[in-house]
C-alpha positions as CSV (number, residue, x, y, z in Angstrom):
1,M,147.4,131.8,144.0
2,A,145.9,133.0,140.9
3,Q,144.9,129.3,139.6
4,H,143.6,128.9,143.3
5,L,141.5,132.0,142.9
6,S,140.6,131.0,139.6
7,D,139.2,127.4,140.5
8,E,137.1,129.3,143.8
9,E,135.9,131.8,140.7
10,Q,135.1,128.5,138.5
11,I,133.4,126.6,141.8
12,E,131.5,129.7,142.6
13,S,130.1,129.9,139.0
14,L,129.0,126.2,139.2
15,K,127.0,127.1,142.1
16,R,125.6,129.6,140.6
17,W,125.0,127.9,137.3
18,W,123.3,125.1,139.5
19,K,121.3,127.4,141.8
20,D,119.4,128.8,138.2
21,N,119.4,125.4,136.6
22,G,119.7,122.6,139.2
23,A,116.0,121.8,139.4
24,Q,115.1,122.0,135.8
25,L,118.1,120.0,134.7
26,I,117.0,116.8,137.8
27,L,113.0,117.8,136.3
28,M,114.7,116.5,132.7
29,V,116.2,113.7,133.9
30,V,113.2,112.6,136.0
31,L,111.0,113.2,132.5
32,V,113.5,111.5,130.6
33,I,113.7,108.3,133.0
34,G,110.0,108.1,133.7
35,S,109.0,108.4,129.7
36,W,111.7,105.4,129.1
37,F,109.8,102.9,131.7
38,G,106.4,104.6,130.6
39,W,107.3,103.5,127.1
40,Q,108.5,99.8,128.2
41,Q,105.5,99.5,130.3
42,W,103.0,100.3,127.1
43,Q,105.3,97.8,125.1
44,D,104.9,95.2,127.7
45,Y,101.3,96.1,127.8
46,R,100.5,95.7,124.2
47,E,102.6,92.3,123.7
48,Q,100.9,91.0,126.7
49,Q,97.5,92.2,124.8
50,A,98.2,90.6,121.4
51,A,99.8,87.5,123.2
52,Q,96.0,87.1,124.8
53,A,94.5,87.9,121.4
54,S,96.0,85.2,119.8
55,S,95.7,82.6,122.1
56,I,91.8,83.5,122.1
57,Y,91.9,83.5,118.5
58,N,94.3,80.1,118.4
59,D,91.4,78.7,120.3
60,I,88.5,79.5,118.1
61,M,90.6,78.0,115.0
62,E,91.2,74.7,117.2
63,L,87.1,75.0,117.7
64,V,86.2,75.3,113.7
65,G,89.0,72.9,112.7
66,Q,87.7,69.8,114.3
67,Q,84.4,70.5,111.8
68,P,82.7,73.2,109.5
69,V,80.9,75.7,111.0
70,G,77.4,74.7,110.2
71,T,77.6,71.5,112.4
72,L,79.4,72.8,115.2
73,N,77.0,71.7,118.6
74,D,75.2,74.1,121.0
75,D,78.0,74.1,123.3
76,D,80.9,74.7,120.4
77,R,78.2,77.2,119.1
78,Q,77.9,79.3,122.2
79,R,81.5,79.3,122.9
80,L,82.5,80.4,119.7
81,Q,80.6,83.1,120.0
82,D,82.0,84.0,123.5
83,L,85.4,83.9,122.2
84,A,84.7,86.1,119.3
85,G,82.7,88.2,121.3
86,S,86.1,88.4,123.9
87,L,87.8,89.7,120.8
88,R,85.6,91.9,119.7
89,T,85.1,93.9,123.1
90,D,88.8,93.2,124.6
91,H,90.5,93.8,121.8
92,K,88.7,95.4,119.6
93,N,91.8,97.1,117.8
94,S,93.7,93.8,117.2
95,Q,93.3,92.4,114.0
96,Y,91.8,89.5,115.4
97,A,89.2,91.0,116.1
98,Q,88.5,91.2,112.9
99,Y,88.9,87.9,112.1
100,A,86.5,87.3,114.9
101,S,84.0,89.0,112.8
102,M,84.7,87.0,109.9
103,M,84.3,83.8,111.7
104,L,81.3,84.9,113.2
105,A,79.4,86.0,109.5
106,R,80.9,82.8,108.3
107,M,78.2,81.0,111.7
108,A,75.3,82.9,109.9
109,V,75.7,82.1,106.9
110,A,75.6,78.6,108.0
111,D,72.5,80.0,109.9
112,A,70.7,81.7,106.4
113,E,71.1,84.9,108.9
114,L,72.6,86.9,106.2
115,E,71.6,90.0,106.9
116,K,73.5,89.9,109.8
117,A,76.4,88.5,107.8
118,A,76.3,91.3,105.7
119,T,76.7,93.5,108.8
120,L,79.8,91.5,110.2
121,L,81.9,91.9,107.3
122,Q,80.5,95.7,106.1
123,G,82.0,96.6,109.7
124,V,85.2,94.7,109.0
125,I,85.8,96.4,105.9
126,D,84.8,100.2,107.2
127,S,87.2,99.5,110.1
128,S,90.2,98.1,108.8
129,D,93.4,99.2,107.5
130,D,94.8,95.9,105.8
131,D,94.4,96.5,102.6
132,E,94.9,92.7,101.6
133,L,92.1,91.5,104.4
134,V,89.5,94.1,102.8
135,D,90.1,92.7,99.4
136,V,89.1,89.3,100.5
137,V,86.1,90.6,102.9
138,R,84.9,92.5,100.3
139,L,84.7,89.3,98.2
140,R,82.7,87.3,100.8
141,L,80.6,90.2,101.3
142,A,79.1,90.4,97.7
143,R,78.6,86.8,97.6
144,V,76.4,87.0,100.7
145,E,74.4,89.6,98.9
146,V,74.6,87.7,96.0
147,A,73.0,85.2,98.1
148,R,70.2,87.8,99.0
149,K,69.3,88.0,95.5
150,D,70.5,92.0,95.6
151,Y,72.9,91.5,92.3
152,S,73.3,95.3,91.7
153,T,75.0,95.9,95.4
154,A,77.1,92.8,94.8
155,L,78.2,94.7,91.8
156,E,79.0,98.2,93.3
157,I,81.2,95.8,96.4
158,L,83.4,94.0,93.7
159,D,83.7,97.8,91.6
160,V,86.8,98.5,93.1
161,E,90.9,98.0,92.1
162,V,92.3,94.9,93.3
163,P,95.9,93.5,93.2
164,V,96.4,90.9,90.6
165,A,95.9,87.8,92.6
166,M,92.6,88.9,93.5
167,S,91.6,89.9,90.0
168,A,90.6,86.4,89.0
169,L,88.0,86.0,92.1
170,Y,86.8,89.3,91.4
171,A,86.0,88.4,87.9
172,E,84.9,85.6,88.6
173,L,81.9,86.5,90.9
174,R,81.0,89.1,88.6
175,G,80.8,86.5,85.8
176,D,78.4,84.5,88.6
177,I,76.5,87.5,88.8
178,Y,75.7,88.5,85.1
179,Y,74.8,84.9,84.9
180,Y,72.0,84.7,87.4
181,Q,70.8,88.1,85.9
182,Q,70.8,86.7,82.0
183,D,73.0,89.0,80.9
184,F,75.0,86.5,78.8
185,A,77.4,89.0,76.8
186,A,78.5,90.6,80.0
187,A,79.1,87.3,81.9
188,R,81.4,85.7,79.2
189,G,83.2,89.1,79.4
190,A,83.9,89.2,82.7
191,Y,85.0,84.9,82.7
192,Q,87.1,86.0,79.9
193,A,88.5,88.1,81.8
194,A,88.8,86.3,85.0
195,L,90.6,83.3,82.9
196,S,93.0,85.9,81.3
197,S,93.9,86.7,85.1
198,L,94.4,83.2,86.2
199,S,98.0,82.7,87.8
200,E,99.5,79.5,87.6
201,S,99.1,78.9,91.3
202,E,95.3,79.4,90.3
203,S,95.1,76.3,87.5
204,S,92.8,74.1,89.8
205,A,90.4,77.4,88.9
206,L,90.8,76.5,85.0
207,P,88.0,74.2,84.5
208,I,85.4,75.2,86.2
209,L,85.6,79.0,84.3
210,K,86.1,77.1,81.5
211,L,82.9,75.3,82.2
212,K,81.4,78.6,83.0
213,L,82.5,80.2,79.8
214,N,81.1,77.4,77.9
215,Q,77.6,78.2,78.9
216,V,77.4,81.6,77.9
217,L,79.2,81.8,74.5
218,D,76.3,80.6,72.4
219,G,74.3,83.3,74.8
220,S,71.5,80.4,74.9
221,A,72.1,79.5,78.8
222,K,69.6,79.0,81.3
223,E,68.7,81.1,84.4
224,P,70.2,79.4,87.3
225,A,67.2,77.7,89.7
226,S,68.9,80.1,92.4
227,P,72.3,81.6,93.8
228,I,72.1,78.7,96.6
229,D,76.2,78.3,95.4
230,A,76.7,81.8,96.9
231,V,76.1,80.5,99.9
232,E,77.9,77.1,99.4
233,A,81.3,79.5,98.3
234,V,81.1,81.7,101.6
235,Q,80.2,78.5,103.9
236,E,83.3,76.7,102.3
237,A,86.7,79.2,103.2
238,K,89.0,79.0,99.9
239,A,92.6,78.4,100.5
240,G,93.6,81.6,99.9
241,E,91.2,83.3,102.1
242,D,91.7,81.1,105.0
243,E,95.5,81.8,104.8
244,S,94.7,85.5,104.6
245,E,93.2,84.7,108.2
246,S,95.4,82.7,110.2
């Protein structure tokens, strides 16, 4: 009998607890389940957006992979601009949007629209949280400024710490800028720094760097006719930079 009463007391206690806390418990369960489904839907949406952005960028790469950007016909140029614009508008928070800006900057350089190219590249630098990508874009922006003969701005852009893998490229471009400014002593130091920073994988750059260094060793180098090679350097993406985009 005592056991029976105890069971009844427990049931009554449970009923009272449920009356006081049942609604809150149900709400918590609903919130947990709802949050889980909401998270799943958000993840699915992000994956769909990423897949869509990747597909658009692949279309861009197929388009420019067939011929240099500067030789695209009017229809292909318009398609490239539309695809890049879609990435920059509909997927503006993705890295593909930054790649699209870089591609548009390359087209702008091909069209000798250097101010437009500089604006696009600066936009990538300002918005990207990918340090490696920023290092690549900063180098391209400095080349554009060299092509604009704004040497002081180019040097300011290059005045940052970069990883070892980029140090030779940065030093070489600084040497080129000093060479254009006829500061051959500074150019010599920059080219020597570039040579000392070269890795085995960059050995193909060794002959050109040695040639540049030899031009300024005795301080008798002549002023280059124009910085047009800087424009060409932007138009022709270097292998290491292209890998960073893909």
